[in-house]
A tleap script that builds the chain and sets N, CA, C and O, in Angstrom:
source leaprc.protein.ff14SB
mol = sequence {
  NMET PRO LYS TRP PHE GLY ALA ILE PRO GLY
  ILE ALA PHE LEU LEU LEU MET ILE TYR VAL
  ILE PHE THR LYS ASP GLN SER LEU LEU THR
  LYS LEU THR VAL LEU ILE VAL GLY GLU ALA
  LEU LEU ASN GLY ILE TRP LEU GLU ALA LEU
  GLU ASP ARG LYS LYS LYS ALA SER ARG GLU
  ILE GLU LYS MET LYS ALA LYS ASP LEU SER
  ARG CLYS
}
set mol.1.N position { -19.011 96.786 -21.827 }
set mol.1.CA position { -20.290 97.178 -22.373 }
set mol.1.C position { -21.393 96.827 -21.380 }
set mol.1.O position { -21.285 95.837 -20.657 }
set mol.2.N position { -22.423 97.611 -21.344 }
set mol.2.CA position { -23.528 97.307 -20.428 }
set mol.2.C position { -24.290 96.055 -20.856 }
set mol.2.O position { -24.258 95.655 -22.020 }
set mol.3.N position { -24.972 95.449 -19.893 }
set mol.3.CA position { -25.712 94.214 -20.161 }
set mol.3.C position { -26.820 94.412 -21.197 }
set mol.3.O position { -27.078 93.525 -22.010 }
set mol.4.N position { -27.465 95.561 -21.166 }
set mol.4.CA position { -28.601 95.801 -22.062 }
set mol.4.C position { -28.177 96.044 -23.508 }
set mol.4.O position { -29.022 96.075 -24.403 }
set mol.5.N position { -26.887 96.217 -23.743 }
set mol.5.CA position { -26.397 96.523 -25.085 }
set mol.5.C position { -26.770 95.434 -26.096 }
set mol.5.O position { -26.989 95.722 -27.272 }
set mol.6.N position { -26.841 94.198 -25.636 }
set mol.6.CA position { -27.198 93.086 -26.519 }
set mol.6.C position { -28.655 93.089 -26.949 }
set mol.6.O position { -29.028 92.372 -27.877 }
set mol.7.N position { -29.478 93.884 -26.285 }
set mol.7.CA position { -30.896 93.955 -26.642 }
set mol.7.C position { -31.134 94.831 -27.865 }
set mol.7.O position { -32.203 94.769 -28.473 }
set mol.8.N position { -30.167 95.629 -28.223 }
set mol.8.CA position { -30.345 96.567 -29.340 }
set mol.8.C position { -30.656 95.856 -30.666 }
set mol.8.O position { -31.565 96.295 -31.372 }
set mol.9.N position { -29.944 94.773 -31.040 }
set mol.9.CA position { -30.317 94.091 -32.295 }
set mol.9.C position { -31.737 93.539 -32.274 }
set mol.9.O position { -32.437 93.591 -33.286 }
set mol.10.N position { -32.170 93.011 -31.130 }
set mol.10.CA position { -33.532 92.490 -31.023 }
set mol.10.C position { -34.576 93.572 -31.183 }
set mol.10.O position { -35.596 93.372 -31.843 }
set mol.11.N position { -34.322 94.714 -30.581 }
set mol.11.CA position { -35.257 95.842 -30.689 }
set mol.11.C position { -35.288 96.371 -32.119 }
set mol.11.O position { -36.353 96.673 -32.655 }
set mol.12.N position { -34.108 96.481 -32.731 }
set mol.12.CA position { -34.046 96.955 -34.121 }
set mol.12.C position { -34.778 95.991 -35.058 }
set mol.12.O position { -35.488 96.421 -35.967 }
set mol.13.N position { -34.601 94.681 -34.830 }
set mol.13.CA position { -35.288 93.692 -35.655 }
set mol.13.C position { -36.795 93.782 -35.463 }
set mol.13.O position { -37.549 93.688 -36.432 }
set mol.14.N position { -37.239 93.964 -34.229 }
set mol.14.CA position { -38.668 94.094 -33.953 }
set mol.14.C position { -39.252 95.305 -34.674 }
set mol.14.O position { -40.318 95.214 -35.282 }
set mol.15.N position { -38.557 96.432 -34.606 }
set mol.15.CA position { -39.042 97.635 -35.285 }
set mol.15.C position { -39.088 97.444 -36.806 }
set mol.15.O position { -40.026 97.881 -37.472 }
set mol.16.N position { -38.059 96.785 -37.336 }
set mol.16.CA position { -38.049 96.496 -38.770 }
set mol.16.C position { -39.223 95.602 -39.163 }
set mol.16.O position { -39.886 95.841 -40.172 }
set mol.17.N position { -39.470 94.586 -38.368 }
set mol.17.CA position { -40.566 93.670 -38.693 }
set mol.17.C position { -41.924 94.349 -38.555 }
set mol.17.O position { -42.835 94.055 -39.329 }
set mol.18.N position { -42.077 95.238 -37.603 }
set mol.18.CA position { -43.339 95.990 -37.491 }
set mol.18.C position { -43.543 96.832 -38.743 }
set mol.18.O position { -44.654 96.910 -39.269 }
set mol.19.N position { -42.471 97.463 -39.220 }
set mol.19.CA position { -42.551 98.235 -40.459 }
set mol.19.C position { -42.942 97.331 -41.628 }
set mol.19.O position { -43.806 97.692 -42.427 }
set mol.20.N position { -42.313 96.164 -41.732 }
set mol.20.CA position { -42.595 95.238 -42.836 }
set mol.20.C position { -44.034 94.734 -42.760 }
set mol.20.O position { -44.701 94.625 -43.788 }
set mol.21.N position { -44.519 94.427 -41.562 }
set mol.21.CA position { -45.888 93.921 -41.411 }
set mol.21.C position { -46.899 94.922 -41.946 }
set mol.21.O position { -47.881 94.534 -42.577 }
set mol.22.N position { -46.669 96.210 -41.699 }
set mol.22.CA position { -47.642 97.207 -42.110 }
set mol.22.C position { -47.455 97.735 -43.527 }
set mol.22.O position { -48.368 98.360 -44.068 }
set mol.23.N position { -46.295 97.501 -44.143 }
set mol.23.CA position { -46.064 98.103 -45.456 }
set mol.23.C position { -45.980 97.103 -46.607 }
set mol.23.O position { -46.220 97.484 -47.753 }
set mol.24.N position { -45.655 95.865 -46.350 }
set mol.24.CA position { -45.465 94.890 -47.435 }
set mol.24.C position { -46.701 94.022 -47.604 }
set mol.24.O position { -47.412 93.725 -46.643 }
set mol.25.N position { -46.941 93.621 -48.851 }
set mol.25.CA position { -48.076 92.743 -49.153 }
set mol.25.C position { -47.605 91.299 -49.220 }
set mol.25.O position { -47.341 90.762 -50.296 }
set mol.26.N position { -47.508 90.690 -48.060 }
set mol.26.CA position { -47.173 89.273 -47.963 }
set mol.26.C position { -48.106 88.654 -46.941 }
set mol.26.O position { -48.869 89.349 -46.270 }
set mol.27.N position { -48.032 87.351 -46.837 }
set mol.27.CA position { -48.851 86.642 -45.872 }
set mol.27.C position { -48.486 87.067 -44.447 }
set mol.27.O position { -47.310 87.134 -44.090 }
set mol.28.N position { -49.502 87.350 -43.649 }
set mol.28.CA position { -49.265 87.730 -42.262 }
set mol.28.C position { -48.610 86.581 -41.497 }
set mol.28.O position { -47.772 86.813 -40.626 }
set mol.29.N position { -48.983 85.365 -41.814 }
set mol.29.CA position { -48.398 84.196 -41.158 }
set mol.29.C position { -46.896 84.120 -41.426 }
set mol.29.O position { -46.117 83.818 -40.522 }
set mol.30.N position { -46.498 84.388 -42.641 }
set mol.30.CA position { -45.077 84.377 -42.998 }
set mol.30.C position { -44.321 85.444 -42.209 }
set mol.30.O position { -43.251 85.181 -41.661 }
set mol.31.N position { -44.881 86.638 -42.157 }
set mol.31.CA position { -44.220 87.729 -41.451 }
set mol.31.C position { -44.108 87.440 -39.956 }
set mol.31.O position { -43.072 87.706 -39.346 }
set mol.32.N position { -45.174 86.897 -39.367 }
set mol.32.CA position { -45.130 86.581 -37.948 }
set mol.32.C position { -44.149 85.451 -37.654 }
set mol.32.O position { -43.492 85.450 -36.612 }
set mol.33.N position { -44.050 84.491 -38.569 }
set mol.33.CA position { -43.083 83.402 -38.396 }
set mol.33.C position { -41.654 83.946 -38.399 }
set mol.33.O position { -40.839 83.575 -37.554 }
set mol.34.N position { -41.361 84.817 -39.345 }
set mol.34.CA position { -40.029 85.431 -39.414 }
set mol.34.C position { -39.763 86.236 -38.147 }
set mol.34.O position { -38.661 86.185 -37.600 }
set mol.35.N position { -40.757 86.974 -37.679 }
set mol.35.CA position { -40.615 87.763 -36.461 }
set mol.35.C position { -40.303 86.883 -35.258 }
set mol.35.O position { -39.376 87.169 -34.500 }
set mol.36.N position { -41.066 85.823 -35.085 }
set mol.36.CA position { -40.887 84.953 -33.918 }
set mol.36.C position { -39.545 84.226 -33.971 }
set mol.36.O position { -38.828 84.175 -32.972 }
set mol.37.N position { -39.207 83.672 -35.112 }
set mol.37.CA position { -37.938 82.944 -35.237 }
set mol.37.C position { -36.755 83.897 -35.075 }
set mol.37.O position { -35.786 83.570 -34.391 }
set mol.38.N position { -36.828 85.053 -35.690 }
set mol.38.CA position { -35.746 86.029 -35.583 }
set mol.38.C position { -35.536 86.514 -34.163 }
set mol.38.O position { -34.404 86.592 -33.686 }
set mol.39.N position { -36.630 86.839 -33.488 }
set mol.39.CA position { -36.519 87.293 -32.098 }
set mol.39.C position { -35.994 86.174 -31.205 }
set mol.39.O position { -35.193 86.426 -30.305 }
set mol.40.N position { -36.430 84.955 -31.442 }
set mol.40.CA position { -35.953 83.825 -30.636 }
set mol.40.C position { -34.442 83.640 -30.808 }
set mol.40.O position { -33.725 83.412 -29.834 }
set mol.41.N position { -33.973 83.736 -32.029 }
set mol.41.CA position { -32.534 83.596 -32.275 }
set mol.41.C position { -31.734 84.726 -31.636 }
set mol.41.O position { -30.750 84.482 -30.938 }
set mol.42.N position { -32.160 85.951 -31.877 }
set mol.42.CA position { -31.419 87.096 -31.329 }
set mol.42.C position { -31.428 87.109 -29.804 }
set mol.42.O position { -30.399 87.359 -29.176 }
set mol.43.N position { -32.581 86.841 -29.212 }
set mol.43.CA position { -32.652 86.826 -27.750 }
set mol.43.C position { -31.902 85.634 -27.170 }
set mol.43.O position { -31.320 85.739 -26.091 }
set mol.44.N position { -31.907 84.506 -27.866 }
set mol.44.CA position { -31.141 83.350 -27.415 }
set mol.44.C position { -29.653 83.632 -27.399 }
set mol.44.O position { -28.955 83.271 -26.451 }
set mol.45.N position { -29.171 84.268 -28.438 }
set mol.45.CA position { -27.748 84.637 -28.503 }
set mol.45.C position { -27.408 85.608 -27.376 }
set mol.45.O position { -26.375 85.472 -26.721 }
set mol.46.N position { -28.272 86.578 -27.155 }
set mol.46.CA position { -28.036 87.571 -26.114 }
set mol.46.C position { -28.011 86.933 -24.726 }
set mol.46.O position { -27.123 87.221 -23.923 }
set mol.47.N position { -28.983 86.069 -24.447 }
set mol.47.CA position { -29.042 85.429 -23.131 }
set mol.47.C position { -27.846 84.500 -22.917 }
set mol.47.O position { -27.317 84.411 -21.809 }
set mol.48.N position { -27.429 83.819 -23.963 }
set mol.48.CA position { -26.251 82.960 -23.855 }
set mol.48.C position { -25.000 83.782 -23.555 }
set mol.48.O position { -24.158 83.373 -22.756 }
set mol.49.N position { -24.885 84.928 -24.191 }
set mol.49.CA position { -23.741 85.812 -23.934 }
set mol.49.C position { -23.762 86.329 -22.501 }
set mol.49.O position { -22.710 86.450 -21.873 }
set mol.50.N position { -24.948 86.634 -21.975 }
set mol.50.CA position { -25.044 87.084 -20.588 }
set mol.50.C position { -24.608 85.984 -19.619 }
set mol.50.O position { -23.916 86.254 -18.637 }
set mol.51.N position { -25.012 84.754 -19.899 }
set mol.51.CA position { -24.605 83.622 -19.050 }
set mol.51.C position { -23.096 83.420 -19.116 }
set mol.51.O position { -22.455 83.203 -18.088 }
set mol.52.N position { -22.526 83.487 -20.312 }
set mol.52.CA position { -21.072 83.327 -20.461 }
set mol.52.C position { -20.330 84.435 -19.713 }
set mol.52.O position { -19.294 84.191 -19.095 }
set mol.53.N position { -20.858 85.630 -19.775 }
set mol.53.CA position { -20.237 86.766 -19.087 }
set mol.53.C position { -20.246 86.542 -17.566 }
set mol.53.O position { -19.267 86.816 -16.872 }
set mol.54.N position { -21.386 86.036 -17.075 }
set mol.54.CA position { -21.505 85.774 -15.647 }
set mol.54.C position { -20.533 84.670 -15.213 }
set mol.54.O position { -19.909 84.774 -14.158 }
set mol.55.N position { -20.406 83.622 -16.021 }
set mol.55.CA position { -19.474 82.529 -15.710 }
set mol.55.C position { -18.032 83.031 -15.708 }
set mol.55.O position { -17.240 82.656 -14.843 }
set mol.56.N position { -17.698 83.872 -16.671 }
set mol.56.CA position { -16.340 84.409 -16.754 }
set mol.56.C position { -16.026 85.262 -15.528 }
set mol.56.O position { -14.931 85.165 -14.972 }
set mol.57.N position { -16.963 86.087 -15.106 }
set mol.57.CA position { -16.760 86.904 -13.911 }
set mol.57.C position { -16.599 86.025 -12.678 }
set mol.57.O position { -15.778 86.310 -11.806 }
set mol.58.N position { -17.377 84.968 -12.610 }
set mol.58.CA position { -17.282 84.037 -11.483 }
set mol.58.C position { -15.913 83.366 -11.444 }
set mol.58.O position { -15.323 83.227 -10.372 }
set mol.59.N position { -15.405 82.953 -12.592 }
set mol.59.CA position { -14.073 82.332 -12.653 }
set mol.59.C position { -12.989 83.330 -12.235 }
set mol.59.O position { -12.041 82.963 -11.542 }
set mol.60.N position { -13.129 84.570 -12.650 }
set mol.60.CA position { -12.160 85.596 -12.270 }
set mol.60.C position { -12.150 85.798 -10.755 }
set mol.60.O position { -11.088 85.928 -10.147 }
set mol.61.N position { -13.318 85.822 -10.162 }
set mol.61.CA position { -13.400 85.987 -8.707 }
set mol.61.C position { -12.754 84.804 -8.005 }
set mol.61.O position { -12.039 84.978 -7.017 }
set mol.62.N position { -13.002 83.598 -8.512 }
set mol.62.CA position { -12.387 82.406 -7.918 }
set mol.62.C position { -10.861 82.460 -8.030 }
set mol.62.O position { -10.157 82.081 -7.094 }
set mol.63.N position { -10.354 82.923 -9.161 }
set mol.63.CA position { -8.903 83.056 -9.328 }
set mol.63.C position { -8.330 84.064 -8.337 }
set mol.63.O position { -7.276 83.830 -7.745 }
set mol.64.N position { -9.025 85.185 -8.159 }
set mol.64.CA position { -8.545 86.199 -7.221 }
set mol.64.C position { -8.572 85.669 -5.789 }
set mol.64.O position { -7.654 85.940 -5.015 }
set mol.65.N position { -9.613 84.915 -5.428 }
set mol.65.CA position { -9.678 84.327 -4.097 }
set mol.65.C position { -8.556 83.315 -3.896 }
set mol.65.O position { -7.961 83.251 -2.820 }
set mol.66.N position { -8.270 82.532 -4.916 }
set mol.66.CA position { -7.206 81.545 -4.816 }
set mol.66.C position { -5.854 82.232 -4.638 }
set mol.66.O position { -5.028 81.757 -3.858 }
set mol.67.N position { -5.616 83.313 -5.326 }
set mol.67.CA position { -4.366 84.066 -5.164 }
set mol.67.C position { -4.266 84.665 -3.762 }
set mol.67.O position { -3.196 84.649 -3.152 }
set mol.68.N position { -5.369 85.189 -3.258 }
set mol.68.CA position { -5.371 85.747 -1.902 }
set mol.68.C position { -5.055 84.668 -0.873 }
set mol.68.O position { -4.284 84.910 0.056 }
set mol.69.N position { -5.633 83.491 -1.025 }
set mol.69.CA position { -5.401 82.402 -0.077 }
set mol.69.C position { -3.973 81.886 -0.162 }
set mol.69.O position { -3.399 81.485 0.850 }
set mol.70.N position { -3.393 81.891 -1.356 }
set mol.70.CA position { -2.027 81.378 -1.515 }
set mol.70.C position { -0.993 82.340 -0.945 }
set mol.70.O position { 0.117 81.921 -0.617 }
set mol.71.N position { -1.329 83.600 -0.823 }
set mol.71.CA position { -0.403 84.596 -0.274 }
set mol.71.C position { -0.320 84.522 1.244 }
set mol.71.O position { 0.678 84.940 1.831 }
set mol.72.N position { -1.329 84.011 1.863 }
set mol.72.CA position { -1.359 83.976 3.335 }
set mol.72.C position { -0.588 82.814 3.893 }
set mol.72.O position { -0.519 82.647 5.110 }
savepdb mol mol.pdb
quit
């Protein structure tokens, strides 16, 4: 999957919250708090997954280099 694929839930949540801010009669502070906390969680999960993906690729490269060196 492409790297940007993880951004889709964050974008969908942002669009949903924009809709809620303009259509629901609740405290603006409450809505903004939910928006900020939700985006922080979703983006945190996404960034953590990107870091894990990068580490996994790095380990794979190291394994391939080790196999190449052991063959020589």
